Structure formats: C-alpha cells, structure tokens
Residue frames as qw, qx, qy, qz and C-alpha x, y, z in Angstrom:
[[0.439, 0.710, -0.508, 0.211, -6.48, 14.72, 26.98],
 [0.871, -0.256, -0.361, 0.211, -4.44, 12.09, 28.95],
 [0.493, -0.830, 0.116, 0.232, -2.16, 13.09, 31.87],
 [0.690, -0.154, 0.382, 0.595, 0.83, 12.10, 29.68],
 [0.376, 0.612, 0.411, 0.562, -0.35, 14.35, 26.83],
 [0.202, -0.961, -0.157, -0.102, -1.10, 17.23, 29.15],
 [0.603, -0.663, 0.222, 0.385, 2.39, 16.97, 30.67],
 [0.621, 0.163, 0.454, 0.618, 3.95, 16.72, 27.21],
 [0.178, 0.802, 0.352, 0.448, 2.02, 19.83, 26.04],
 [0.376, -0.921, -0.052, 0.090, 3.10, 21.69, 29.13],
 [0.661, -0.403, 0.290, 0.562, 6.73, 20.99, 28.57],
 [0.453, 0.233, 0.471, 0.721, 6.52, 22.31, 25.02],
 [0.079, 0.349, 0.152, -0.921, 4.20, 25.19, 25.81],
 [0.242, -0.133, -0.684, -0.675, 1.35, 23.75, 23.69],
 [0.415, 0.084, 0.536, -0.730, -2.25, 23.90, 24.64],
 [0.747, 0.276, -0.175, -0.579, -3.88, 22.19, 21.59],
 [0.739, -0.182, 0.646, -0.054, -4.15, 18.41, 21.90],
 [0.802, 0.551, 0.229, 0.014, -4.61, 18.05, 18.12],
 [0.298, 0.888, -0.340, 0.080, -1.59, 20.22, 17.41],
 [0.431, -0.600, 0.667, -0.102, 0.50, 18.29, 19.96],
 [0.847, 0.101, 0.519, -0.047, -0.51, 15.00, 18.31],
 [0.696, 0.714, 0.035, 0.069, 0.48, 16.22, 14.89],
 [0.079, 0.861, -0.489, 0.115, 3.75, 17.58, 15.99],
 [0.592, -0.425, 0.682, -0.062, 4.64, 14.38, 17.79],
 [0.863, 0.333, 0.380, 0.007, 3.70, 12.32, 14.68],
 [0.517, 0.833, -0.162, 0.111, 5.89, 14.51, 12.54],
 [0.181, -0.775, 0.595, -0.113, 8.80, 14.25, 14.91],
 [0.769, -0.150, 0.619, -0.046, 8.49, 10.48, 14.99],
 [0.797, 0.567, 0.189, 0.086, 8.47, 10.36, 11.17],
 [0.208, 0.892, -0.379, 0.132, 11.66, 12.49, 11.19],
 [0.465, -0.561, 0.672, -0.134, 13.31, 10.18, 13.70],
 [0.861, 0.123, 0.494, -0.022, 12.41, 7.09, 11.67],
 [0.683, 0.711, 0.088, 0.143, 13.69, 8.61, 8.45],
 [0.211, -0.883, 0.407, 0.102, 16.98, 9.75, 10.06],
 [0.568, 0.523, -0.635, -0.010, 20.24, 8.21, 8.60],
 [0.005, -0.361, 0.870, -0.335, 21.38, 4.97, 10.06],
 [0.734, -0.017, 0.300, -0.609, 17.99, 3.22, 10.12],
 [0.489, -0.609, -0.444, -0.438, 16.06, 1.19, 10.72],
 [0.005, -0.498, 0.462, -0.734, 15.79, 2.47, 14.20],
 [0.321, -0.262, -0.873, 0.259, 14.86, 0.85, 17.50],
 [0.275, -0.780, -0.504, -0.252, 11.74, 2.04, 19.35],
 [0.518, -0.700, -0.172, 0.461, 13.86, 3.49, 22.24],
 [0.399, -0.120, 0.250, 0.874, 15.99, 5.46, 19.74],
 [0.013, -0.545, -0.509, -0.667, 12.90, 6.85, 17.97],
 [0.437, -0.783, -0.438, 0.061, 11.40, 7.78, 21.38],
 [0.532, -0.517, -0.048, 0.669, 14.57, 9.62, 22.33],
 [0.338, 0.043, 0.361, 0.868, 15.10, 11.38, 19.11],
 [0.115, -0.574, -0.538, -0.607, 11.48, 12.54, 18.79],
 [0.003, -0.115, 0.474, -0.873, 11.25, 13.50, 22.44],
 [0.672, -0.214, -0.267, -0.657, 7.87, 11.73, 22.73],
 [0.587, -0.336, 0.628, -0.386, 6.86, 9.39, 25.58],
 [0.086, -0.209, 0.952, 0.206, 7.44, 5.75, 24.84],
 [0.376, 0.397, 0.809, -0.217, 3.71, 4.78, 25.02],
 [0.395, 0.759, 0.101, -0.507, 2.74, 7.60, 22.67],
 [0.079, 0.573, -0.691, -0.434, 5.59, 6.73, 20.31],
 [0.213, 0.027, 0.970, 0.115, 4.44, 3.06, 20.07],
 [0.393, 0.573, 0.634, -0.338, 0.88, 4.08, 19.51],
 [0.317, 0.785, -0.133, -0.515, 1.73, 6.57, 16.79],
 [0.023, -0.414, 0.836, 0.360, 4.10, 4.14, 15.11],
 [0.368, 0.241, 0.894, -0.081, 1.35, 1.54, 14.99],
 [0.433, 0.755, 0.337, -0.358, -0.87, 3.97, 13.08],
 [0.195, 0.753, -0.434, -0.455, 1.90, 4.97, 10.74],
 [0.242, -0.194, 0.931, 0.191, 2.66, 1.31, 10.04],
 [0.450, 0.484, 0.731, -0.170, -1.04, 0.65, 9.19],
 [0.405, 0.840, 0.110, -0.343, -1.04, 3.62, 6.79],
 [0.840, 0.396, 0.149, 0.339, 2.20, 2.53, 5.04],
 [0.119, 0.944, -0.219, 0.217, 4.33, 5.54, 6.15],
 [0.233, -0.631, 0.717, -0.183, 6.54, 3.38, 8.46],
 [0.854, 0.118, -0.471, -0.185, 7.56, -0.26, 8.10],
 [0.724, -0.576, 0.370, -0.086, 8.53, -2.68, 10.95],
 [0.508, 0.624, -0.592, -0.047, 11.86, -4.23, 10.21],
 [0.878, -0.147, -0.441, 0.116, 12.06, -6.86, 12.96],
 [0.596, -0.135, -0.426, 0.667, 13.83, -6.84, 16.36],
 [0.194, -0.789, -0.414, 0.410, 11.69, -3.88, 17.37],
 [0.253, -0.302, 0.282, 0.875, 13.17, -1.58, 14.64],
 [0.411, 0.766, 0.446, -0.213, 11.24, 0.70, 12.32],
 [0.377, -0.095, 0.464, 0.796, 12.20, 1.99, 8.83],
 [0.310, 0.347, -0.156, -0.871, 10.70, 4.21, 6.13],
 [0.572, 0.355, 0.726, -0.138, 7.53, 2.72, 4.64],
 [0.403, 0.309, 0.643, 0.573, 6.46, 2.64, 0.97],
 [0.093, 0.880, 0.449, 0.124, 3.97, 5.50, 1.31],
 [0.287, -0.867, 0.098, 0.396, 6.59, 7.89, 2.69],
 [0.469, -0.241, 0.565, 0.635, 9.02, 6.91, -0.01],
 [0.323, 0.574, 0.652, 0.375, 6.35, 7.42, -2.60],
 [0.074, -0.963, -0.236, 0.109, 5.63, 10.88, -1.23],
 [0.420, -0.644, 0.330, 0.548, 9.34, 11.65, -1.39],
 [0.448, 0.105, 0.660, 0.595, 9.52, 10.56, -4.98],
 [0.196, 0.808, 0.526, 0.180, 6.49, 12.70, -5.88],
 [0.209, -0.931, 0.016, 0.298, 8.19, 15.83, -4.32],
 [0.489, -0.459, 0.500, 0.548, 11.50, 14.99, -6.10],
 [0.410, 0.536, -0.357, -0.645, 9.92, 14.91, -9.60],
 [0.906, 0.222, 0.264, -0.247, 9.31, 12.35, -12.31],
 [0.068, 0.646, -0.718, -0.249, 12.71, 11.25, -13.37],
 [0.744, 0.129, -0.581, -0.304, 12.83, 7.80, -15.20],
 [0.446, 0.129, -0.831, 0.308, 14.23, 6.23, -12.07],
 [0.265, -0.127, 0.485, -0.824, 11.57, 7.63, -9.79],
 [0.315, 0.309, 0.853, -0.278, 8.25, 6.04, -8.77],
 [0.409, 0.658, 0.202, -0.599, 6.43, 8.52, -10.85],
 [0.262, 0.594, -0.578, -0.494, 8.57, 7.85, -13.89],
 [0.085, -0.073, 0.991, 0.069, 8.17, 4.04, -13.68],
 [0.357, 0.485, 0.693, -0.396, 4.42, 4.40, -13.46],
 [0.388, 0.700, -0.112, -0.589, 4.34, 6.72, -16.43],
 [0.116, 0.394, -0.835, -0.366, 6.30, 4.07, -18.44],
 [0.207, 0.195, 0.954, -0.100, 3.79, 1.44, -17.52],
 [0.390, 0.635, 0.381, -0.547, 0.94, 3.69, -18.59],
 [0.322, 0.638, -0.429, -0.552, 2.58, 4.42, -21.93],
 [0.041, -0.230, 0.955, 0.186, 3.29, 0.71, -22.45],
 [0.165, 0.327, 0.923, -0.116, -0.33, -0.31, -21.88],
 [0.116, -0.311, -0.382, -0.863, -2.29, 2.84, -22.70],
 [0.535, -0.570, -0.587, -0.210, -4.35, 2.23, -19.56],
 [0.389, -0.798, 0.170, -0.429, -4.89, 3.70, -16.12],
 [0.652, 0.136, -0.641, 0.381, -2.27, 2.61, -13.44],
 [0.583, -0.746, -0.007, -0.323, -2.54, 2.32, -9.71],
 [0.460, 0.293, -0.682, 0.487, 0.08, 1.98, -7.00],
 [0.662, -0.609, -0.073, -0.430, -1.14, 0.91, -3.51],
 [0.156, 0.368, -0.809, 0.430, 0.26, -0.22, -0.18],
 [0.536, -0.376, -0.756, -0.025, -1.13, -2.62, 2.37],
 [0.156, -0.390, 0.335, -0.844, -2.97, -0.90, 5.13],
 [0.481, -0.099, 0.638, -0.594, -4.34, -3.21, 7.79],
 [0.556, 0.288, 0.772, -0.111, -7.34, -5.11, 6.36],
 [0.505, 0.816, 0.224, -0.171, -7.27, -2.98, 3.16],
 [0.615, 0.162, 0.219, 0.740, -5.05, -1.51, 0.46],
 [0.007, -0.855, -0.167, 0.490, -4.55, 2.27, 0.18],
 [0.617, 0.635, 0.227, 0.406, -4.00, 3.92, -3.21],
 [0.419, -0.669, 0.024, 0.613, -0.94, 6.14, -3.05],
 [0.033, -0.390, 0.459, 0.798, -0.70, 6.92, -6.79],
 [0.592, 0.531, 0.599, -0.097, -3.15, 6.99, -9.75],
 [0.044, -0.355, 0.454, 0.816, -2.29, 7.81, -13.31],
 [0.649, 0.500, 0.377, -0.432, -5.32, 8.16, -15.64],
 [0.557, 0.165, 0.665, 0.470, -5.32, 6.71, -19.11],
 [0.085, 0.198, -0.331, -0.919, -5.97, 8.73, -22.31],
 [0.072, -0.372, -0.887, -0.264, -9.21, 6.61, -22.69],
 [0.272, -0.394, -0.141, -0.867, -12.55, 8.46, -22.48],
 [0.710, -0.512, -0.434, -0.213, -13.45, 6.87, -19.15],
 [0.027, 0.564, -0.557, 0.609, -12.60, 7.38, -15.58],
 [0.594, -0.269, -0.751, 0.104, -12.79, 5.09, -12.62],
 [0.446, -0.821, -0.188, -0.304, -14.06, 6.13, -9.24],
 [0.807, -0.286, -0.211, 0.471, -10.70, 5.34, -7.45],
 [0.083, 0.925, -0.136, 0.345, -8.58, 8.14, -6.01],
 [0.471, 0.324, -0.591, 0.569, -5.38, 8.60, -4.11],
 [0.210, -0.254, 0.573, -0.750, -5.96, 7.92, -0.39],
 [0.794, -0.089, -0.128, -0.587, -8.90, 5.60, -1.04],
 [0.282, -0.307, 0.891, -0.178, -8.89, 2.34, 0.87],
 [0.743, 0.161, -0.388, -0.521, -10.17, -0.78, -0.94],
 [0.916, -0.241, 0.254, -0.195, -10.72, -4.46, 0.03],
 [0.269, -0.491, 0.796, 0.231, -7.94, -6.96, -0.28],
 [0.507, 0.084, 0.857, 0.034, -10.07, -9.74, -1.57],
 [0.524, 0.706, 0.439, -0.184, -11.83, -7.79, -4.44],
 [0.237, 0.917, -0.239, -0.216, -8.92, -5.98, -6.04],
 [0.860, 0.391, -0.255, 0.208, -6.00, -7.22, -8.21],
 [0.206, 0.638, -0.534, 0.515, -3.48, -5.56, -6.00],
 [0.598, -0.459, 0.397, -0.525, -5.10, -6.77, -2.87],
 [0.990, 0.029, 0.063, -0.126, -5.16, -10.39, -4.02],
 [0.671, 0.552, -0.363, 0.336, -1.59, -10.09, -5.12],
 [0.073, -0.613, 0.544, -0.568, -0.53, -8.94, -1.65],
 [0.825, -0.277, 0.295, -0.395, -2.62, -11.63, 0.09],
 [0.950, 0.261, -0.170, -0.009, -1.07, -14.28, -2.11],
 [0.586, 0.473, -0.459, 0.471, 2.47, -13.39, -0.99],
 [0.388, -0.629, 0.388, -0.550, 1.79, -12.95, 2.68],
 [0.013, -0.189, 0.952, -0.241, 2.58, -15.83, 5.15],
 [0.348, -0.293, -0.811, -0.369, -0.29, -18.29, 5.04],
 [0.307, -0.514, -0.696, 0.397, -1.35, -17.77, 8.66],
 [0.061, -0.366, -0.119, 0.921, -1.35, -14.00, 8.27],
 [0.254, -0.036, -0.547, -0.797, -3.34, -14.15, 5.04],
 [0.374, -0.377, -0.839, -0.119, -5.88, -16.51, 6.65],
 [0.229, -0.498, -0.539, 0.639, -6.29, -14.19, 9.64],
 [0.118, 0.245, -0.134, -0.953, -6.96, -11.21, 7.35],
 [0.327, -0.160, -0.737, -0.570, -9.50, -13.19, 5.35],
 [0.341, -0.468, -0.794, 0.186, -11.30, -14.21, 8.47],
 [0.174, -0.417, -0.338, 0.826, -11.26, -10.67, 9.83],
 [0.128, 0.142, -0.303, -0.934, -12.67, -9.04, 6.78],
 [0.543, 0.317, 0.646, -0.432, -15.60, -11.49, 6.26],
 [0.235, 0.022, 0.749, 0.619, -15.20, -11.20, 2.47],
 [0.384, 0.567, 0.440, -0.581, -18.22, -8.92, 1.83],
 [0.518, 0.439, 0.633, 0.372, -19.75, -9.04, -1.64],
 [0.006, -0.518, 0.089, 0.851, -19.27, -5.93, -3.88],
 [0.488, 0.366, -0.420, -0.671, -20.40, -7.44, -7.22],
 [0.952, 0.055, 0.018, -0.300, -21.90, -10.71, -8.47],
 [0.780, 0.431, -0.411, 0.194, -18.28, -11.79, -9.30],
 [0.210, -0.705, 0.535, -0.416, -16.79, -11.13, -5.80],
 [0.611, 0.041, -0.769, 0.180, -15.19, -14.19, -4.14],
 [0.499, -0.584, 0.130, -0.627, -17.05, -14.44, -0.83],
 [0.940, -0.335, -0.023, -0.061, -15.85, -17.78, 0.63],
 [0.354, -0.748, 0.539, 0.158, -12.40, -18.52, 2.05],
 [0.767, 0.035, 0.611, 0.195, -12.24, -21.66, 0.00],
 [0.592, 0.725, 0.275, 0.222, -12.72, -19.90, -3.34],
 [0.000, -0.976, 0.215, -0.039, -10.40, -17.10, -2.29],
 [0.572, -0.551, 0.583, 0.169, -7.61, -19.38, -1.15],
 [0.759, 0.278, 0.519, 0.279, -7.80, -21.32, -4.50],
 [0.404, 0.888, 0.098, 0.197, -7.53, -18.02, -6.36],
 [0.262, -0.895, 0.358, 0.040, -4.54, -17.02, -4.29],
 [0.744, -0.207, 0.583, 0.250, -2.79, -20.25, -5.12],
 [0.652, 0.584, 0.386, 0.291, -3.40, -19.48, -8.81],
 [0.060, 0.992, -0.105, 0.041, -2.05, -15.93, -8.32],
 [0.486, -0.677, 0.521, 0.181, 1.16, -17.34, -6.92],
 [0.754, 0.108, 0.583, 0.283, 1.51, -19.87, -9.78],
 [0.514, 0.674, 0.371, 0.379, 1.01, -17.33, -12.62],
 [0.479, -0.081, -0.079, 0.871, 2.61, -14.31, -10.95],
 [0.119, -0.144, -0.092, -0.978, -0.30, -11.92, -11.25],
 [0.167, 0.401, 0.806, -0.403, -3.89, -11.39, -10.14],
 [0.050, -0.342, -0.551, -0.760, -7.07, -10.39, -11.91],
 [0.238, 0.369, 0.537, -0.720, -9.97, -8.34, -10.78],
 [0.041, -0.199, -0.752, -0.627, -12.64, -9.36, -13.36],
 [0.419, -0.482, -0.265, -0.723, -15.55, -7.14, -12.27],
 [0.588, -0.316, -0.689, 0.284, -15.08, -8.35, -8.70],
 [0.245, -0.333, -0.392, 0.822, -14.87, -4.86, -7.09],
 [0.255, 0.529, 0.095, -0.804, -16.79, -2.71, -9.57],
 [0.698, 0.486, 0.526, 0.000, -19.02, -3.54, -12.55],
 [0.618, 0.775, 0.047, 0.120, -17.40, -3.13, -16.00],
 [0.047, -0.870, 0.488, -0.054, -13.93, -2.67, -14.42],
 [0.983, 0.061, -0.088, 0.151, -11.18, -5.18, -15.20],
 [0.149, -0.874, 0.459, -0.063, -7.69, -4.99, -13.58],
 [0.897, 0.150, -0.324, 0.261, -4.48, -6.90, -13.72],
 [0.270, -0.885, 0.301, -0.232, -2.12, -6.55, -10.74],
 [0.813, 0.119, -0.451, 0.348, 1.17, -7.82, -9.23],
 [0.595, -0.783, -0.087, 0.161, 2.78, -7.44, -5.89],
 [0.314, 0.779, -0.421, 0.341, 5.95, -5.47, -5.30],
 [0.910, -0.320, -0.225, 0.141, 8.18, -7.85, -3.26],
 [0.227, -0.893, 0.382, -0.074, 10.91, -6.82, -0.82],
 [0.248, 0.554, -0.793, 0.047, 14.27, -8.69, -0.37],
 [0.295, -0.148, 0.882, -0.335, 12.67, -11.21, 1.96],
 [0.093, -0.239, -0.878, -0.404, 9.75, -11.88, -0.46],
 [0.024, 0.568, 0.673, -0.473, 7.25, -9.95, 1.61],
 [0.244, 0.692, 0.483, 0.477, 4.93, -7.71, -0.32],
 [0.242, -0.252, -0.219, 0.911, 5.65, -4.05, 0.08],
 [0.400, 0.475, 0.171, -0.765, 2.68, -3.02, -2.11],
 [0.566, 0.288, 0.740, 0.224, 1.33, -3.61, -5.52],
 [0.127, 0.362, -0.319, -0.867, 0.68, -2.17, -8.98],
 [0.512, 0.447, 0.729, -0.083, -2.36, -2.58, -11.27],
 [0.031, 0.034, -0.504, -0.862, -3.38, -1.75, -14.77],
 [0.337, 0.417, 0.655, -0.533, -7.09, -0.83, -14.94],
 [0.085, 0.003, -0.644, -0.760, -9.40, -1.15, -17.91],
 [0.600, 0.146, 0.262, -0.742, -13.03, -1.38, -18.81],
 [0.589, 0.039, 0.807, 0.024, -14.57, -4.72, -19.90],
 [0.615, 0.681, 0.375, -0.134, -16.25, -3.30, -23.03],
 [0.311, 0.884, -0.322, -0.133, -12.91, -2.09, -24.41],
 [0.125, 0.590, -0.793, 0.083, -10.33, -4.61, -23.16],
 [0.893, -0.103, -0.368, -0.239, -10.76, -8.33, -23.13],
 [0.773, -0.576, 0.265, 0.025, -9.34, -10.65, -20.47],
 [0.877, 0.134, 0.175, 0.427, -6.77, -11.99, -22.98],
 [0.375, 0.750, -0.024, 0.545, -5.67, -8.50, -23.92],
 [0.331, -0.860, 0.224, -0.317, -5.17, -7.36, -20.35],
 [0.908, -0.318, 0.206, 0.180, -3.11, -10.44, -19.66],
 [0.732, 0.490, 0.055, 0.471, -0.81, -9.26, -22.41],
 [0.035, -0.901, 0.169, -0.399, 0.16, -6.30, -20.11],
 [0.874, -0.478, -0.026, 0.085, 1.74, -8.70, -17.56],
 [0.776, 0.138, -0.059, 0.613, 5.39, -8.31, -18.85],
 [0.144, 0.616, -0.059, 0.772, 5.24, -4.58, -18.56],
 [0.636, -0.689, -0.083, -0.336, 3.54, -4.90, -15.18],
 [0.896, -0.342, -0.057, 0.278, 6.35, -7.09, -13.87],
 [0.562, 0.377, -0.061, 0.733, 8.99, -4.79, -15.19],
 [0.221, -0.737, -0.021, -0.639, 7.30, -2.02, -13.23],
 [0.795, -0.590, -0.040, -0.134, 7.16, -4.03, -9.98],
 [0.848, -0.089, -0.095, 0.514, 10.88, -5.00, -10.18],
 [0.360, 0.487, -0.028, 0.795, 11.85, -1.43, -10.85],
 [0.372, -0.726, -0.061, -0.575, 9.72, -0.14, -7.96],
 [0.850, -0.381, -0.348, 0.109, 10.91, -2.58, -5.38],
 [0.602, 0.007, -0.261, 0.754, 14.20, -0.85, -4.55],
 [0.041, -0.428, -0.041, -0.902, 12.26, 2.55, -4.26],
 [0.641, -0.545, -0.213, -0.496, 9.76, 1.30, -1.66]]
C-alpha cells in the first residue's frame, strides 16, 4: 500500500487496501455522474474526497473501461458503459438502450451486440441472443480486437486518422482466422471503405463461420461512442442478406446516440 493510500485509509478508518480502492472508485463515479457535468478533475477530486493523483489514476481506468468519458478541457462526464448500466436497471422501455436493441433483434431475427471502445479493444456491454439454434462464444464483459470485429472496424474508421494509426501499430494486428486483415495497408483500405458505405463487415475475420455487420454510434462531434452489430452464421445468412440489415442497424445507432 502506498503512503497516500495508507493515509487515506487511516482518515476513513479503513484497513483493507482493496476495499479502500473500491470505495474511492465508487465515490469518483458518483462525483462524475453528479448534476452539472461534465466536471473538472479538481471538482471530482474534491467531491469524492480522494487525493488528486489517485483520482487521476482511477479516472484513467474508468475511461478505458467506458464508464467515464473525457470531455475536453480536463473535464469528465458519464461514459457509455455507465449509461448502459443505468438503462438496464431502469428497464426495457422503447426509448431505452435495451428496447432499441430488442427492436433491432426483432427486425433482423439475429443476435445483437452493443460494445464500447476500451483502449486497444472493444468491450461488449450488451448481447441479445437470436431465436436461431446457434450461439456465439461472445459474452457481456468480453474484450475483442478492433481490427477483426465489425464494431471495432466501425470505431476505428471514425477515429482521427493519427489515433487510428497509433492503435493499429500498437495492436500488431494478430491473425485470428485465415480472413483476418493483418497488414496496416489492408486494414486502412478497409476502413476507408467502411467510411464510404457507412458500415463494417466481419466476414469470418474473428471467428470461423461467424459473419457480422456493424456500425458506429457517433456523438455530436462525430467521435464514435461505441458500436452495434448484428451477428449471423455463414451457413444460414449470406453476405447479401446481412447487408440488407443495414437500414435497421443505422436506425438503432441513431436512436442510441443520445443515450450514450
């Protein structure tokens, strides 16, 4: 335990480093979600009663996981993963995240995923299974590569070029299937096509027999907040058929944008 953490624990009467870290994280989340946001780092620090260095470190982790979003000028606001959690607790009304995803599943008859950008990956925060007699290995909380998934490629395509190039270089583009794009040149060409057509395809690039179509959820500035995909199997749904889901997919991303 650091000197700072020991002092903080002593002030609050806590002896567990893990418990102290959890409590500090929760207080920081409450401070970020308080009315009047986005909030400055100094205000979050004061409201949470957590040392500034610890607050900054915890915020960085919460940003990476999608619970908090940096808003510029050193301010922090509620992230898409926290908003999605709130929507799950509040129920599945038509205007909720859950309701929108249910409508997309009903329109396509296929499994639906919602994910947020987490560092060099995406993290699934919602999954609705289809009525089809197959199940994919994905699950809520699973982190997946950006370059092999439809959601990941949609997010990469809408990030600033320098940021996308940095992520591509950092990941190294590991191969997951014979169809995986493993060179920066091939991936950049694909991302340009994604921007032109408004959606991305994962055609057995992440997992054999799995085909997905995805689109980014864009914020007011055009920066991707996350993405949605429709997931199928290649032996039941052709590439032409999965592309027919794009209008319903775009309707979902537009409806979800104000909620994230």
